[in-house]
N, C-alpha and C positions, 0 to 999 in steps of 0.2 A: 541487559540490552534494552534500550528505549525504542519502542516501536509505535508508529502511528499507522492506523488502518483507516483509509478513507473509503467508505462503503455505505451505501444507503439501505442495504438489505440486512435486517437484524439477524436472520438465520445464517446468512453467509458470513457475517461478522463473527458469529459464535463458532462456525465451522473453522474459520481461519484461526481464531484464538485456540481452539482445540488442537489444530495442527501445530501451532507454535508452541503449545505446552509440551509437545513431544520433543522439542528442542530446548526445553528448560525455561522458556519465556512464559512467565505467569501473568504479567501485566501488559496490556495493550491499550494504548489510548485510541480513541475512536472519534471520527467525524463523519457525518452523513452528507456533507455537501462541500463544494470546492471553496467557497468563501471562508468558512470556518476552518477547514483543513489547512488552507494557505496561511491563515492567521496563526494557527498552532505551529506550523513549520517556521515561519518568520520569528515568532516569539521564542521558540526553542533556540534559534540561532542568536537572536539578540540578547538572550539571557546566558549565553555561553554554555548552554546545556542542550546541544542539538540532538535530534533523534539519531539513532544508529541505523534505522531502517524505516522507509516509508513503503507501505503496501497500498496500492490503489486499484480500484475497479476502473473500468472504462466508462461506464454509463451511470451517472448520478447527477443530482441537481447542482446547478452553479451556486444557488443561494438557498437558505433555509426555506422550505415549503415550495420551492420551485419545481419545475418539471425536469425529467431526466434529460440530460444532454451528454455529449461526448466530452465530459469534464476531465476524464483521465488523461486524454490527449493534451488538453489545455494545461493540466498540472505538470505533465512531463515536459512540455515546452517551457514552462516557467522555471522549472528546476534547472534545465539546461541553460536557458538564457541568463539566469541569475547566477550561474556557475556554482550552484549548490552541490556539494560533494556527498550528500547523503545518498546511499544506495536506494534505488527504487525497484520494487517488484510489482509488475502489473499482474493482477489476479482477476481474470475475466472469464465469463462464460462464452466469450467469443475467442477463438483460438488466434491470437495476434502475436506478432513478433516485432519487437522494438530493440534493435541492436544497440541503441544509444543508452539503454538503462541496464541495471544489474541483471535482471531476468524477467521472464514471463512464465506464468502458470496458467494453464488452461483448466479452469474450474468447471468440473462436471461431476455430478454424483454418480455417473456411470463409469468413472475411471478413478484411479488412485492418484488424484491430484495432490493429496496430502504429502505423498512421498516426494513429489517434485518440489513442493514448497519447502519441506524439511531439508532436502538436499541443498537447495539454494541457501537457506538460512544457516545450515551447519557449515557450508563452505565459507560464508561471510564471517561467521564466528571464528573459524579456524584461521582466517586471514589469508 
């Protein structure tokens, strides 16, 4: 399974990778800003090798070196408007709900968010 994680926090990215490894996913591509993440998504589609899953945070820079914005919302809007069929999971430390996407995970070290992530990913893999 090809996964792209768009997340600007290195520690959270590693936490997500660890949770995904529990689903048998060993390699996760990573972007820390919207511009680069969007390029990776478009390139994957243009090369006929689209990602199987996109995981996005809500708040990260729009561009490399930029300040944190609500870029996850922009990404979700772009995916929907461009009719991209890659499932999206929002993994954020803000408890948000987006019925338009595959799922949302409330990331908090005080709760078992990993189980929520693994349940969504395993459900996706099972079809």
